[in-house]
N, C-alpha and C positions, 0 to 999 in steps of 0.2 A: 288630659293635662299631663305634661311631661314632668320628671323629676331629675334633679342634677346630683349625679354620684361623684364623689371625690375619692380618688384613690390615694389615701393618706401615706402609703408607703412610697408613692411616686412623687407626691407633691413636694416641691422645693420652696414653697412660700415666696414665689416671685411676685404675686399679687395682680398679675394680669386679669385673672377671672373676676376678682371683685371690682376691678377698675371697669370692665365691660358689663358687669352685672350688679351694679351697686343696690338695685332694688331687691336682689335675691341674696346676695352675699356681702358681709362686711369683712373685716380682717382683724386678727389678734395682733398683739404687739410685735410679733416676728413676721407678719406678712402672710400668714396662713389664712385660707378662707374660713369664714365663720358663718353658717346659715343664719339669716336674719330671723327666720321663724323658729329657731331652736331645734328643728328636726335634724335627723341624720342625713336626709336626702330631700332638700327643699323643693317645693313645687315651682315650676317655671310657668307662669301665666302665659297664655297664647300670644299676647302682645309682645312678649319678650323673647319669644322663641327664636328669632333670627339673631338677636344678640347673644343668646346661649350657644347657638350654633357657631358663631363667630368665635366665642370663648373657648368652646371645645376644640375648634380647628387651630386656634392660635396658641393653646397651652403649650409652653416649650417642653414640658415633661409628659404630656399626654396624660394627665392625672385627672381629668374630668371627662365625663360622658353624660349623655342624656339617656334616660331609661323611661319606658312607658309605665 
């Protein structure tokens, strides 16, 4: 299973990642992603892997990536 890493220094809180991965990420009042499981690097279930790949590819600040 993969995990989603957010580079907080690069993130601008645009909200695209939590729109594409609402099962994994919520958002705070300013639009920054908040892992729903409360972890620092939330797990991405296999069934959501394609959505996670899309979120990584479309992040305008390149602030998220999948890690093993």
